[in-house]
NULOVO-997763 format. One line per field, with one value per residue (C-alpha): x, y, z. Coordinates in Angstrom, 2 decimals, always signed. Each point is the difference from the previous one (the first is absolute). Example, Ala and Ser with C-alpha at 12.3 -4.5 7.8 and 13.67 -1.06 7.14 Angstrom:
px (+12.30, +1.37)
py (-4.50, +3.44)
pz (+7.80, -0.66)
//
This chain:
px (-14.26, +3.37, +0.44, -3.36, -0.32, -1.85, -3.36, +0.02, +0.63, -2.94, -2.29, +1.18, -0.92, -3.39, -0.62, +1.38, -2.49, -1.77, -2.97, +0.61, +3.83, -0.70, +1.12, +3.86, +2.26, +3.18, +3.19, +1.82, -3.01, +0.53, +3.72, -0.07, -2.25, +2.17, +3.19, -1.68, -1.21, +3.63, +1.57, -2.13, +1.46, -1.46, -0.45, +0.78, -2.83, -2.77, +0.58, +1.05, -2.87, +0.62, +3.55, -1.41, +1.98, -2.15, +0.36, +1.54, -2.69, +0.96, -2.37, +1.95, +3.05, +2.31, +2.48, +3.80, +0.05, -3.81, -0.09, -2.46, -0.56, +0.53, -0.07, +0.46, +2.87, +0.54, +1.60, +1.00, -0.26, +3.77, -1.58, -3.09, -2.00, -2.50, -3.22, +0.23, +1.09, +2.32, +3.90, +2.40, +2.76, -2.24, -0.03, +2.11, -0.80, -0.50, -1.27, -1.29, -2.36, -2.36, +2.08, -0.62, +1.38, +1.41, -0.90, +3.19, -1.61, +1.75, +3.00, +3.38, +3.37, +2.65, -2.79, +0.19, -3.09, -1.01, -2.15, -3.72, +0.34, -2.18, +0.77, -1.30, +2.23, -0.97, -3.64, +0.17, -0.24, +2.64, +0.79, +3.73, +0.81, +3.65, +1.95, +1.93, +1.66, -0.07, +1.31, -2.84, -3.26, +0.38, -3.38, +1.55, +0.19, -3.83, -3.37, -2.48, -3.40, -1.98, +0.87, -0.39, +0.29, -1.21, -1.12, -2.11, -0.79, -3.16, +0.44, -0.09, -2.07, -3.11, -3.16, +1.47, -3.31, -3.15, -2.03, -1.23, -2.44, +1.62, -1.42, -1.74, -3.47, +0.31, -0.70, +3.33, +2.96, +2.93, +2.40, +3.71, +1.34, +3.12, -0.47, -2.39, +0.57, -2.32, +0.36, -1.00, -2.86, -1.30, +0.27, -1.95, -2.83, +0.19, -0.17, -3.12, -1.71, +0.58, -1.56, -3.05, -0.89, -2.30, -0.88, -2.17, -3.37, -0.64, +2.30, +0.09, +2.51, -0.90, +2.79, +0.16, +0.79, -2.25, -2.92, -3.69, -0.15, -0.81, +3.31, +2.35, -0.62, +0.53, -1.56, +3.02, +2.59, +1.88, +1.48, -3.41, -1.95, -3.39, -0.25, -2.81, -0.84, -3.67, +1.02, +2.11, -2.60, -2.87, +2.47, +0.72, -2.28, -0.21, +2.70, +2.52, +2.50, +0.31, +3.47, +0.82, +3.46, +1.69, -0.83, -2.59, -3.49, -3.24, -2.85, -2.92, +0.07, -2.97, +0.70, -3.32, +0.88, +0.04, +3.14, +2.41, +3.33, +0.92, +3.76, +0.67, +3.22, +2.39, -2.40, -1.12, -3.91, -2.29, -3.31, -2.74, +0.63, -3.23, -1.14, -3.40, +0.71, +0.65, +3.35, +2.12, +3.45, +2.16, +3.71, +0.91, +3.54, +1.67, -2.87, -1.51, -3.48, -1.33, -3.70, -1.44, -1.82, -3.35, -0.04, +1.73, +3.48, -1.04, -3.57, -2.57, -2.62, -3.31, -3.14, +0.80, +1.63, +3.68, +2.41, +3.58, +1.70, +3.75, +2.60, +3.78, +1.71, -0.14, -0.87, -3.39, -0.75, -3.63, +0.85, -3.53, -1.52, +0.44, +3.28, -2.19, -3.58, -1.43, -3.69, -1.13, -0.71, +3.10, -0.19, +3.70, +3.19, +3.41, +2.23, +3.59, +3.06, -2.05, -0.19, -3.12, -0.52, -2.98, -1.13, -3.73, -2.19, -3.96, -1.66, +2.41, +2.21, +3.65, -0.24, -3.30, -0.03, -3.23, +1.43, -1.44, +3.65, +2.77, +3.33, +2.68, +3.74, +2.79, -1.89, -0.10, -2.71, +0.57, -3.08, +0.27, -3.44, -2.67, -2.54, -0.80, +0.80, +3.12, -1.14, -3.48, -0.53, -3.23, -1.85, +3.10, +2.90, +3.06, +3.51, +2.82, +3.26, +2.97, -1.39, +0.21, -2.96, +0.59, -3.00, -0.29, -3.42, -1.71, +1.65, -2.62, -3.82, -1.99, -3.39, -1.14, +3.90, +2.53, +3.14, +3.39, +2.89, +3.00, +3.60, +1.60, -2.45, +0.39, -2.60, +0.43, -2.90, -1.53, -2.69, +0.35, -3.70, -0.48, -3.81, -3.14, -2.26, -3.40, -2.12, +2.16, +2.42, +3.30, -0.26, +3.28, +3.25, +3.06, +3.37, +3.15, +3.67, -0.74, +0.73, -2.79, +1.08, -2.32, +0.78, -3.38, -0.69, -2.84, -1.31, -3.56, -0.97, -0.22, +3.49, +1.69, +2.70, -1.98, -3.87, -2.03, -3.43, -3.20, -1.01, +3.54, -0.60, +3.42, +3.16, +3.17, +3.19, +3.00, +3.91, -0.16, +1.20, -2.91, +1.30, -2.26, +1.28, +0.83, -3.36, -2.16, -1.40, +1.14, -3.32, -3.47, -3.31, -2.73, -3.69, +0.37, -3.36, +1.25, -2.43, +2.26, +1.08, +3.73, +2.92, +2.70, +3.47, +3.05, +3.01, +3.59, -0.02, +2.09, -2.06, +0.65, -2.06, +0.64, +0.61, -3.49, -1.82, -0.93, +0.91, -3.81, -2.95, -3.68, -2.50, -1.79, -3.51, -2.53, -1.34, +3.03, +0.65, +3.60, +3.35, +3.34, +2.56, +3.50, +2.64, +3.45, +2.00, +2.05, -1.39, +1.53, -2.48, -2.45, -3.37, -2.92, -3.03, -2.40, -3.48, -0.01, +3.89, +1.54, +3.44, +2.12, +2.70, +1.75, +3.17, -0.94, +2.80, +0.00, +3.29, +0.90, -0.09, +1.33, -2.00, +2.12, -0.50)
py (+25.79, +0.30, -0.84, +0.85, +1.10, +3.11, -1.96, -1.77, +3.28, +1.70, -2.84, +0.22, +3.59, -0.68, -2.37, +2.16, +2.50, +1.47, +2.06, +3.56, -0.42, +0.30, -3.13, +0.36, -2.01, -0.93, +1.88, -3.16, -1.03, +3.05, -0.41, -3.56, +1.21, +2.55, -1.96, -2.78, +2.72, +1.53, -3.53, -0.96, +2.93, +3.08, +2.46, +3.66, +1.32, -2.58, -0.44, +3.70, +0.43, -3.34, +1.26, +3.32, +1.83, +2.34, +1.94, +3.45, +2.68, +3.45, +1.60, -1.49, +1.06, -2.79, -0.45, -1.16, -3.96, -0.65, -2.18, +0.41, -1.72, +2.37, -1.44, -3.42, +0.59, +0.06, +3.24, +1.22, +3.67, +1.34, +3.09, +1.66, +0.93, +2.40, -0.01, -0.26, -2.28, -2.56, +1.23, -2.91, +1.84, -0.45, -3.65, -3.09, -2.92, -3.18, -2.42, +0.63, -1.62, -1.54, -3.13, -2.48, +0.12, -2.87, -0.27, -1.19, -0.43, +1.16, +2.07, -1.81, +1.42, -0.33, -1.03, +1.39, +2.15, +1.63, +2.98, -0.96, -2.90, +0.05, -0.98, +0.28, +1.68, +0.77, -0.73, +2.53, -0.81, +1.55, +0.15, +0.12, +3.40, -0.65, -3.20, -1.20, -2.72, +1.83, -1.59, +1.98, +1.36, +3.22, +1.94, +2.40, -3.02, -0.81, +1.64, -0.67, -1.00, -1.50, +1.26, -1.55, -3.45, -1.95, -2.95, +2.05, +3.34, +0.92, +0.51, +3.31, -1.13, +2.01, +0.69, +2.52, +0.06, +1.52, +0.15, -3.74, -0.71, -3.35, +0.32, -3.37, +1.71, +2.10, +3.28, +1.38, +0.51, -1.90, +1.89, +0.14, -2.84, -2.41, -3.77, +0.88, +1.30, +0.18, -3.60, -1.25, +2.53, -1.01, -3.88, +0.53, +1.69, -3.25, -2.17, +1.93, -0.17, -3.78, -0.35, +1.96, -1.27, -2.67, -0.68, -2.86, +0.69, -2.88, +0.94, +3.06, +1.03, +1.58, +1.89, +2.20, +3.03, -0.84, +1.97, -0.48, +3.29, -0.49, +0.53, -0.70, -4.01, -2.31, -3.48, -2.27, +2.24, -0.54, +3.47, +1.65, -1.98, +0.47, +1.00, -2.34, -3.63, +0.90, +2.83, -2.66, -2.63, +2.53, +0.73, -3.66, -2.65, -3.55, -2.34, +2.63, +0.35, +2.57, +0.33, +2.00, +0.98, -0.39, +2.30, +0.57, +0.95, +1.33, -1.02, -2.24, -1.93, -1.62, -2.47, +0.70, -1.43, -3.48, -1.97, +2.42, -0.67, +2.31, -0.42, +1.69, -2.13, +1.72, +2.94, +1.12, +1.06, +1.35, -0.41, -2.53, -2.32, -1.11, -1.83, +0.26, -1.61, -3.48, -1.55, +2.21, -1.04, +2.01, -0.54, +1.09, -1.61, +1.87, +2.43, +1.31, +1.15, +1.87, +0.55, +3.36, -0.95, +0.41, -2.71, -3.19, -0.29, -2.52, -0.24, -1.07, +2.75, +0.21, -2.04, -2.05, -3.50, +0.13, -2.54, -0.61, +1.94, -0.63, +1.30, -0.76, +1.30, +3.18, +0.64, +1.16, +1.66, +1.21, +1.42, +0.33, -1.33, -3.16, -1.15, -1.76, +0.29, -1.61, +0.24, +0.30, -3.29, -1.08, -3.07, -0.82, +1.70, -1.14, +1.81, -0.87, +1.04, +2.67, +1.10, +1.43, +1.79, +1.35, +1.32, +0.38, +0.33, -0.63, -1.95, +0.19, -3.12, +0.73, -1.67, -0.60, -2.19, -0.44, -1.72, -3.21, -1.16, +1.78, -1.51, +1.24, -1.23, +0.76, +2.70, +1.37, +1.23, +1.84, +1.31, +1.85, +1.36, -0.97, -1.51, -3.72, -1.16, +1.23, -1.55, -0.14, -1.98, +0.11, -1.99, -1.28, -2.31, +1.35, -1.93, +0.83, -1.42, +0.21, +3.02, +1.42, +1.25, +1.67, +1.44, +0.60, -1.68, -2.19, -0.38, -0.63, -0.22, -0.88, -0.08, -1.98, -0.70, -2.59, +0.58, -1.67, +0.29, -1.87, -0.16, +1.02, +2.73, +1.08, +1.40, +1.53, +1.21, -0.28, -2.25, -1.25, +0.19, -1.00, -0.62, +1.80, +2.05, -1.20, -0.03, -0.08, -3.04, -0.83, -2.15, -1.45, +0.31, -1.67, +0.46, -1.86, +0.31, +2.98, +1.18, +1.28, +1.40, +1.35, +1.70, -0.01, -0.48, -2.02, -3.61, +0.61, -1.11, +3.43, +0.65, -2.84, +0.75, -1.28, +0.50, -1.95, +1.66, +0.67, -0.87, -1.36, -2.72, -1.27, -0.02, -1.66, +0.89, -2.10, +0.02, +2.88, +1.02, +1.40, +1.49, +1.44, +1.53, -1.42, +0.95, -1.31, -2.99, -0.41, -0.43, +0.73, -1.14, +2.48, -0.30, -0.85, +0.14, -1.21, -0.71, -2.82, -3.28, +0.66, -1.63, +2.26, -1.55, +0.91, -1.91, -0.31, +3.36, +0.90, +1.03, +1.60, +0.95, +1.08, -2.75, +0.60, +0.30, -2.31, -0.45, +0.04, +1.39, +0.42, -1.85, +0.52, +0.79, -2.73, +0.63, -0.27, -3.31, +0.33, -0.62, +0.74, -2.65, +0.43, -1.94, -0.18, +2.72, +0.93, +1.09, +1.52, -1.86, -2.84, +1.46, -0.54, -1.85, +2.23, -0.73, +0.08, +0.27, -3.16, -0.12, -2.57, -1.62, -0.86, +2.07, +1.99, +1.42, +1.25, +1.87, +2.68, +2.90, +3.24, +3.17, +0.90, +0.46)
pz (+1.63, -1.87, -3.52, -1.26, -3.75, -1.09, -0.65, +3.30, +1.77, -2.01, +1.03, +3.76, -0.11, -1.15, +2.68, +2.89, +0.18, +3.13, +0.62, -0.86, +0.50, +3.63, +0.96, +0.64, -2.16, +2.03, -1.11, -0.66, -2.01, -2.24, -0.04, -1.14, -2.80, -0.92, +0.15, -2.24, -2.41, -0.27, +0.05, -3.06, -1.76, +1.22, -2.87, +0.84, -2.19, +0.44, +3.69, +1.00, +2.27, +1.85, +0.75, +1.25, -3.03, -2.22, -3.09, +0.14, +0.59, -1.10, +2.42, +2.96, +1.68, +1.09, +2.65, -0.66, +0.13, -1.35, -2.65, -3.14, -3.34, -3.27, -3.45, +1.00, +2.17, +4.09, +1.06, +3.52, +0.80, +0.69, +1.60, +1.15, -3.28, -0.96, -2.22, -3.40, -2.86, +0.59, +0.38, -0.67, +1.86, +3.27, -0.22, -0.28, -2.14, +1.84, -2.43, -3.66, -2.34, +2.53, +0.25, +2.55, +3.63, +1.94, +3.84, +1.76, +3.49, +3.15, -0.72, +0.41, +0.75, -2.76, -2.80, -3.38, -0.63, -3.47, -0.66, +0.23, +2.67, +2.87, +3.67, +3.48, +2.74, +3.51, -0.92, -2.96, -3.67, -2.25, -3.82, -1.06, -1.68, +0.03, -0.44, +2.67, +2.22, +3.28, +3.26, +1.84, -1.28, -1.69, -0.16, -2.75, -2.42, +0.56, -0.42, +2.73, -1.31, +3.02, +3.61, +3.03, +1.60, -2.93, +1.89, +2.08, -2.05, -1.63, -3.86, -1.40, -2.94, -0.30, -2.24, -2.54, -1.98, +1.86, -3.28, +0.39, +3.13, +1.23, +3.35, +1.13, +0.79, -3.04, +1.72, +1.23, -1.99, +1.78, +1.90, -0.78, +2.20, -0.09, -0.99, -3.05, -3.29, -3.00, -1.32, +3.43, +0.17, -3.40, +0.92, +3.18, -2.08, -2.25, +3.22, +1.25, -3.26, -0.09, +3.52, -0.81, -3.33, -0.47, +3.99, +0.74, +0.38, +2.46, +2.87, +2.39, +2.70, +3.27, +2.23, +2.94, -2.04, -3.01, -1.21, -0.69, -2.18, -3.60, -2.04, +2.90, -0.04, -2.82, -0.19, -0.54, +0.85, +3.39, -0.38, +0.10, +2.96, +1.35, +3.70, +0.78, -0.88, -0.67, -2.43, -1.90, +0.11, -1.50, -2.88, -0.89, -1.95, +0.97, -0.06, +1.38, +2.81, +2.70, +1.50, +3.10, -0.02, +3.39, +2.95, +2.73, -1.06, +1.86, -2.15, -0.34, -3.23, -1.93, -2.70, -1.83, -3.49, -1.10, -0.91, +1.75, +1.83, +2.83, +0.87, +3.39, +0.58, +2.50, +0.81, +3.31, -0.18, +2.50, -0.89, -1.46, -3.05, -1.44, -3.04, -1.58, -3.60, -1.27, -0.63, +2.21, +1.16, +2.60, +0.11, +3.52, +0.65, +2.80, +0.17, +3.50, -0.31, +3.17, +0.30, +0.67, +3.24, -1.87, -2.88, -0.10, -1.42, -3.06, -0.85, -2.65, -1.16, -1.71, -0.22, -3.37, +0.53, -1.04, -1.67, +0.11, +2.66, +0.86, +2.36, +0.46, +3.10, +2.33, +3.39, +0.81, +3.15, +0.66, +3.28, +1.71, -3.19, -1.83, -1.56, -2.90, -0.74, -3.11, +0.70, -3.75, -1.33, -1.93, -2.24, +0.50, +1.86, +0.52, +2.61, +0.79, +1.85, +1.99, +3.48, +1.37, +3.51, +1.66, +3.58, -0.50, +3.11, +0.55, -2.60, -2.87, -0.62, -1.04, -3.61, -1.94, -2.97, -2.22, -3.15, -1.84, -0.01, +1.85, +0.21, +2.49, -0.60, +2.43, +1.61, +3.73, +1.90, +3.30, +2.04, +3.17, +0.58, +2.24, -2.29, +0.90, -3.17, -2.23, -3.20, -1.68, -3.14, -1.58, -2.78, -1.65, -0.54, +1.78, +0.03, +2.20, -1.44, +2.12, +1.90, +3.57, +2.05, +3.38, +2.11, +3.85, +0.04, -2.63, -3.63, -2.35, -0.19, -3.13, -1.71, -2.91, -0.93, -0.70, +1.81, -0.93, +2.45, -1.66, -0.56, +3.11, +0.77, +3.72, +2.16, +3.24, +2.21, +3.30, -1.49, -3.90, -0.11, -3.66, -0.03, -1.26, +1.74, +1.25, -2.94, -3.15, -0.33, -1.15, -2.94, +0.00, +2.33, -1.11, +2.10, -1.35, +1.01, +2.14, +3.50, +2.36, +3.23, +2.53, +3.19, +1.57, +3.68, +1.54, -0.89, -1.18, -3.58, -0.89, +0.78, -1.70, -2.39, -2.98, +0.53, -2.57, +0.51, -1.63, -3.47, -0.99, -3.00, -1.06, +1.85, -0.69, +2.01, -0.81, +0.19, +2.36, +3.55, +2.31, +3.28, +2.66, +3.06, +3.37, +1.28, -2.99, -1.92, -3.61, -1.98, +1.20, -1.53, +0.59, -1.19, -3.72, -1.52, -3.28, -2.77, -1.58, +1.54, -1.21, +2.12, +1.49, -0.82, +2.30, -1.30, +0.83, +2.35, +2.87, +2.92, +2.96, +3.33, +3.47, +2.37, +1.87, -3.24, -2.93, -3.72, -0.79, +1.78, -0.54, -2.52, -3.11, +0.30, +0.59, -3.43, -1.78, -1.87, -0.56, +2.00, +0.21, -1.01, +1.64, -2.13, +1.50, +1.37, +3.09, +3.08, +2.98, +2.11, -0.57, -1.53, +2.35, -1.61, -1.54, -1.47, -4.05, +0.16, -1.28, +0.70, -1.89, +2.22, -3.44, -0.39, +3.21, +2.23, +3.38, +1.14, +2.42, -2.53, +1.16, -0.88, -2.83, -3.56)
//
């Protein structure tokens, strides 16, 4: 910091302001400032308080050796003085006229020093009172102006004017304390005013130590945050942002206004987060949301169809409830980089999606409950892109849906049962460049790795790896009863089944006029002939595949 001019130093002081002056400024920081201030020609008149030197006060008594300013001159008491007017006989003149003094750095032996020179010796700062070229430091030739190890000491500068309220909160006058003088206090007030003036009306902050009491929070001011997200949402118009400052929160959050962004990145939340409005986006990067055991971790709410939900990141653990439950019709949602966990029991699936167009990218779904199906997809188009789904029993069931499992999505379950219930149908099932790993036991149609069952209309599985356990078939065709006569396409896949089982089992329903075309692929054993399953021998490879992915 050495060599700054006075203008630079004033700018530095303006920038180095801490709340209430309570933040400790290191002794070295203050020393560096003082050194530069003196080095840039410290003036005994204008800089007297910075040097801990004050004007003579006739209401005070002074001890021998104390320095004061009187009529522009720097004096040192030659004896203990009493009260009253300045008595020249009691004082030795050190420097007159308020001229500039020069800082010489650390005291050096046999160096010529003039009256008014400043040095540091043994951690204390001194001003020369008698010119000297001493071989050893002679205290009688110097006036000590700052005492203590100057690289460690707390400055003796203090508020000397209690008439101006400069406390941050504006309620309590600042106590006398080191490290702060009036200029610092006044600049702190300027900083406070600059932060508090003209805050944005479209952002609100929430903090663990915030308040929902009127007058204690302020929209747009991170220094006066709300205590709960719901209170912040109520105070904001549409097209606004709610930002939770880092910490752990126990609260349920309902984003109930259109066009809002909820930013919970880096926070831990115990409770449910739900949205009941349009065009809601949640930034949950590195956040952890744990359900309250009553409601789901993430859910939609209301009865009116919604549009435009987005989510980025977060780990959402529903505990005994769902990790995600979007059961209000949403006309489009995009969810990426999120992890969902669930341990539901009974009739409740781990994850439920009712959206006209739901897209999951790079998401993970872990289900540890005892419901037959981990994931229920209803009346929508749902895409899993580069995702992972793990379940102890069945991965997915669906009604009236289009399901796309693409781009390295991996499913692991006892049975990757991707088909519809008995009455509704799957309109379309597309699996491409995915991995389906089943660990089921038993070789019946119902226990095949993939069960194509009931009203399944359009099925296309391409460029994927389909693995069924050592004791299972790979793909089973159960009664389909499709209304259409479309053809299933299985192309360029890798198939694995147990040695005592088959790649394909079952048949289409007799009333079904469609067929299944198997085009190319790699098999761990030759597929057995099956009615309505037409296996092309072109590009078909049979090899001893291991049960690996």
